[in-house]
C-alpha positions as CSV (number, residue, x, y, z in Angstrom):
1,M,10.7,82.7,254.2
2,S,8.7,80.1,255.8
3,H,8.2,80.5,259.6
4,P,6.5,78.3,262.2
5,I,3.1,79.8,262.9
6,D,0.8,78.8,265.8
7,K,-2.5,78.4,263.9
8,D,-4.5,78.3,267.1
9,G,-3.4,81.8,268.0
10,D,-2.7,80.9,271.6
11,F,1.1,80.6,271.5
12,L,1.6,83.9,273.3
13,T,-0.7,82.9,276.2
14,K,1.0,79.5,276.6
15,W,4.4,81.1,276.4
16,L,3.7,83.7,279.1
17,E,2.0,81.1,281.4
18,S,5.0,78.8,281.2
19,D,7.3,81.7,282.2
20,G,9.5,80.7,279.2
21,H,10.0,84.3,278.3
22,K,11.9,85.1,281.5
23,S,15.1,83.5,280.1
24,L,15.2,86.2,277.5
25,M,15.3,89.1,279.9
26,S,17.9,90.7,282.2
27,S,17.9,93.4,284.7
28,D,20.0,95.6,282.4
29,D,17.8,95.2,279.4
30,H,14.3,95.1,280.9
31,F,13.4,98.7,280.2
32,E,14.2,98.3,276.5
33,V,12.4,95.0,276.3
34,L,9.4,96.6,277.9
35,N,9.4,99.4,275.4
36,D,9.7,97.0,272.5
37,A,6.9,94.8,273.8
38,K,4.6,97.8,274.4
39,K,5.1,99.0,270.8
40,I,3.9,95.6,269.6
41,I,1.0,95.4,272.0
42,D,-0.2,98.9,271.1
43,H,-0.4,97.8,267.4
44,V,-2.4,94.7,268.1
45,D,-5.6,96.4,267.0
46,T,-4.2,96.7,263.4
47,F,-3.6,92.9,263.1
48,Q,-6.2,90.5,261.7
49,A,-6.0,88.2,264.7
50,P,-7.7,86.7,267.7
51,S,-8.8,89.1,270.5
52,I,-6.1,89.8,273.1
53,D,-6.5,91.6,276.5
54,K,-3.7,94.1,275.9
55,E,-3.8,95.6,279.4
56,A,-3.5,92.2,281.1
57,L,-0.8,91.1,278.7
58,F,1.3,94.2,279.3
59,A,0.9,93.9,283.0
60,K,2.1,90.3,282.9
61,I,5.2,91.3,280.9
62,N,5.9,94.3,283.2
63,S,5.6,92.1,286.3
64,D,7.9,89.4,285.0
65,I,10.7,91.6,283.7
66,S,10.6,93.5,287.1
67,S,11.7,90.2,288.7
68,K,15.2,90.9,287.3
69,V,15.9,87.5,285.9
70,V,19.4,87.5,284.4
71,F,20.9,86.1,281.2
72,P,24.4,86.6,279.8
73,K,25.2,90.2,279.1
74,N,26.4,91.8,275.8
75,Q,23.7,90.0,273.8
76,S,21.5,92.9,272.9
77,W,19.9,90.9,270.0
78,F,17.9,89.1,272.7
79,R,15.6,92.1,273.2
80,Y,14.7,92.0,269.5
81,L,14.1,88.3,269.6
82,A,11.8,88.9,272.6
83,A,9.9,91.5,270.7
84,V,9.5,89.2,267.7
85,V,8.4,86.2,269.7
86,F,5.4,88.2,270.9
87,L,4.1,88.3,267.3
88,I,4.6,84.7,266.2
89,G,1.2,83.6,267.5
90,I,-0.9,86.7,266.5
91,G,-2.1,85.7,263.1
92,A,-1.0,84.9,259.6
93,A,2.1,87.2,259.6
94,I,5.2,87.9,261.5
95,F,6.0,91.6,262.4
96,I,9.6,92.5,263.0
97,Y,10.2,95.9,264.6
98,L,13.6,97.3,263.6
99,N,15.3,100.4,264.7
100,N,14.2,102.4,261.7
101,G,11.1,100.6,260.6
102,I,8.8,97.6,260.3
103,Q,9.0,94.4,258.3
104,V,6.0,92.2,257.7
105,E,6.4,88.6,256.5
106,T,3.8,85.9,255.5
107,P,4.3,82.1,255.6
108,H,3.3,79.6,252.9
109,G,-0.4,79.2,252.4
110,K,-1.5,82.5,254.1
111,H,-2.3,86.0,253.0
112,F,-2.5,88.9,255.4
113,K,-4.3,92.3,255.5
114,H,-2.3,95.2,256.8
115,E,-3.1,98.9,257.2
116,L,-0.2,101.2,256.6
117,P,0.4,104.3,258.7
118,D,-1.3,106.6,256.0
119,K,-4.4,104.4,256.1
120,S,-3.6,102.7,252.8
121,K,-4.5,99.1,252.7
122,V,-2.2,96.2,251.6
123,I,-3.0,92.5,251.3
124,L,0.2,90.5,251.3
125,N,0.2,87.1,249.5
126,A,1.8,83.9,250.7
127,N,5.6,83.8,251.2
128,S,6.0,87.5,250.8
129,Q,7.8,90.3,252.6
130,L,7.0,94.0,253.0
131,A,9.1,96.7,254.7
132,Y,8.8,100.4,255.4
133,Q,10.4,103.1,257.5
134,N,9.1,104.8,260.7
135,D,8.6,108.1,258.8
136,F,6.3,106.4,256.2
137,I,3.6,109.1,256.4
138,K,6.2,111.7,255.3
139,N,7.9,109.5,252.8
140,R,5.4,106.9,251.4
141,K,8.0,104.4,250.2
142,L,8.2,100.7,250.8
143,T,9.9,97.6,249.5
144,L,8.3,94.3,248.4
145,K,9.4,90.8,247.8
146,G,6.7,88.4,246.7
147,E,3.2,89.6,245.8
148,A,0.8,92.2,247.3
149,F,-2.4,94.1,246.3
150,F,-2.4,97.8,247.3
151,N,-5.3,100.2,247.8
152,V,-3.6,103.5,248.2
153,E,-5.1,106.6,250.0
154,K,-4.8,109.8,248.0
155,G,-1.8,112.0,249.0
156,S,1.8,112.4,248.2
157,S,3.7,110.0,245.9
158,F,3.4,106.4,247.0
159,V,6.3,104.2,245.8
160,V,6.8,100.4,245.8
161,E,10.3,99.3,245.2
162,T,11.3,95.8,244.1
163,D,14.6,94.2,242.9
164,L,13.5,94.6,239.2
165,G,11.4,97.6,239.0
166,K,9.5,100.4,240.8
167,V,5.8,101.5,241.0
168,E,4.7,105.0,241.7
169,V,1.1,106.2,242.3
170,L,-0.8,109.0,244.0
171,G,-4.0,107.2,244.9
172,T,-5.2,104.0,243.2
173,S,-5.4,100.2,243.5
174,F,-2.9,97.8,241.9
175,N,-1.2,94.4,242.2
176,V,2.6,93.8,242.3
177,L,4.3,90.5,241.8
178,A,8.0,90.8,242.6
179,H,10.1,87.6,242.3
180,K,13.8,87.5,242.0
181,D,13.6,87.1,238.2
182,A,10.1,88.4,237.4
183,F,8.2,91.7,237.9
184,K,4.6,92.2,237.1
185,V,2.3,95.1,237.8
186,S,-1.5,95.1,237.2
187,C,-3.7,98.3,237.5
188,K,-7.2,97.9,238.9
189,T,-8.2,101.5,239.4
190,G,-6.7,104.9,238.8
191,R,-3.3,105.3,237.1
192,V,0.0,103.6,237.8
193,K,3.5,104.6,236.7
194,V,5.9,101.7,236.4
195,K,9.6,102.1,235.9
196,I,11.7,99.1,234.6
197,K,15.3,99.9,234.0
198,N,15.2,103.2,232.1
199,E,11.7,102.8,230.7
200,E,8.5,104.1,232.1
201,Y,5.0,102.8,231.5
202,I,1.6,104.4,232.5
203,L,-1.1,101.8,233.3
204,T,-4.8,102.4,233.5
205,P,-7.5,99.9,234.7
206,G,-7.1,96.5,233.1
207,M,-3.6,97.1,231.9
208,E,-0.6,94.9,233.0
209,V,3.1,95.0,232.3
210,L,5.4,92.0,232.8
211,Y,9.2,92.0,232.9
212,F,10.7,88.5,232.6
213,N,13.7,87.0,230.8
214,N,14.9,90.4,229.8
215,K,11.7,91.1,227.9
216,I,8.9,93.5,228.7
217,V,5.3,92.5,227.7
218,Q,2.1,94.6,228.1
219,N,-1.3,92.9,228.3
220,I,-4.9,93.9,228.6
221,I,-6.6,91.7,231.3
222,S,-9.9,91.5,233.2
223,E,-9.9,93.9,236.1
224,S,-11.7,91.3,238.2
225,S,-8.9,88.8,237.9
226,I,-6.2,91.2,239.2
227,N,-6.5,90.4,242.9
228,Q,-8.5,87.2,242.6
229,W,-6.0,85.4,244.8
230,E,-7.6,87.1,247.8
231,K,-10.6,84.8,247.1
232,A,-8.6,81.6,247.2
233,V,-8.0,81.4,243.4
234,T,-4.9,82.5,241.5
235,S,-5.5,83.5,237.9
236,F,-2.9,84.2,235.2
237,Y,-3.0,85.4,231.6
238,K,-0.3,84.6,229.0
239,S,2.2,84.1,231.8
240,P,5.4,82.0,231.5
241,L,4.8,78.7,233.2
242,I,7.8,79.3,235.6
243,I,5.9,82.3,237.1
244,I,2.9,80.1,237.8
245,V,5.1,77.4,239.3
246,R,6.6,80.0,241.7
247,S,3.1,81.0,242.8
248,L,2.2,77.4,243.4
249,E,5.4,77.0,245.5
250,D,4.7,80.1,247.5
251,W,1.2,79.1,248.4
252,Y,1.6,75.4,249.0
253,G,5.2,75.3,250.3
254,I,6.3,72.8,247.8
255,D,9.3,72.4,245.5
256,I,8.5,71.9,241.8
257,K,11.1,70.6,239.4
258,L,10.4,71.8,235.9
259,D,12.4,71.3,232.7
260,D,13.8,74.5,231.2
261,K,12.1,73.6,227.9
262,H,8.7,74.2,229.5
263,S,9.5,77.1,231.8
264,L,8.9,79.8,229.1
265,E,5.7,78.4,227.7
266,E,2.8,80.9,228.0
267,V,-0.2,79.7,230.0
268,T,-3.7,81.1,230.7
269,G,-5.8,79.7,233.5
270,S,-6.0,79.5,237.3
271,F,-5.5,77.3,240.3
272,V,-7.3,76.9,243.7
273,H,-5.7,77.4,247.1
274,D,-7.4,74.7,249.1
275,D,-6.5,71.5,247.3
276,L,-2.9,70.8,246.1
277,E,-3.9,67.9,243.8
278,K,-6.6,69.9,242.1
279,A,-4.3,72.8,241.7
280,L,-1.6,70.7,240.0
281,K,-4.2,69.2,237.7
282,M,-5.6,72.7,236.7
283,V,-2.1,73.9,235.8
284,F,-0.3,71.0,234.2
285,L,-2.9,68.6,232.7
286,P,-4.2,71.2,230.0
287,M,-0.5,71.4,228.9
288,G,-0.2,67.7,228.5
289,L,2.3,67.5,231.4
290,K,2.3,64.8,234.1
291,Y,3.2,65.4,237.7
292,E,4.4,63.2,240.5
293,L,4.0,64.4,244.1
294,K,6.7,62.9,246.4
295,D,6.4,62.6,250.2
296,N,8.8,65.4,250.9
297,N,6.7,68.0,249.1
298,L,8.7,67.6,245.9
299,V,6.7,67.7,242.7
300,L,8.3,66.3,239.5
301,I,6.9,67.5,236.1
302,Q,7.3,65.2,233.1
303,D,6.1,65.1,229.5
């Protein structure tokens, strides 16, 4: 899910000044492109990003697409590409505006704060994806891949769906980790209902449920550790090593090769987000494991 992000935040300005966007527009499609672009610009205020003169930006787009530059017809996907391109340089996330909703993606090494249409707040961890429909205020349901912390406004049922389980609340704060083979929910405030297969679990502050390797485990944890990753430290309590490895990979954009015999070992500890070498030491040295960092971001774990 990694995407090239312009860390200086000036990709959009350079792109417009170079007139590179004109190749994406045709006289037939310019009204649709304009509408898509306007949607994005109107939402700039909700992004955590550098300041942008929206009026000047919109005027520039309008002026350029009015010049009726032509590209091959019957390629409607270009207008969606044009819309997406506007967002690549606007912060630590990519917004994709679809016909029926919005998708938010974060790259490796970044987390991103986003306000949902109902004023609920979500912080998306690195290498994660969140999606919801245009009618979200009426139907507060979204899907998650990766990890996110939610602070939910009171109201109707609020549902987070993942590949392995579902979370339902009315108004509370909680953390969800949703990998392809692991699902973990931690409650910080209020009450959280978690459904895994046909079983339901009610969590109160400081409670956590983990589904991994076809097993469900409940733990009591420190409430302050639940969303500690927002503060550049990831903490874990009695977690299988493979889950910590995935979190390291998500944050640092590395590939860790771990023997199966160690993947299920339970680990309690933490790792930092600003120093890869230090993070690897914090996780593997207490377990008596050695690591070797290759030039191509490959990490080999050995006894």
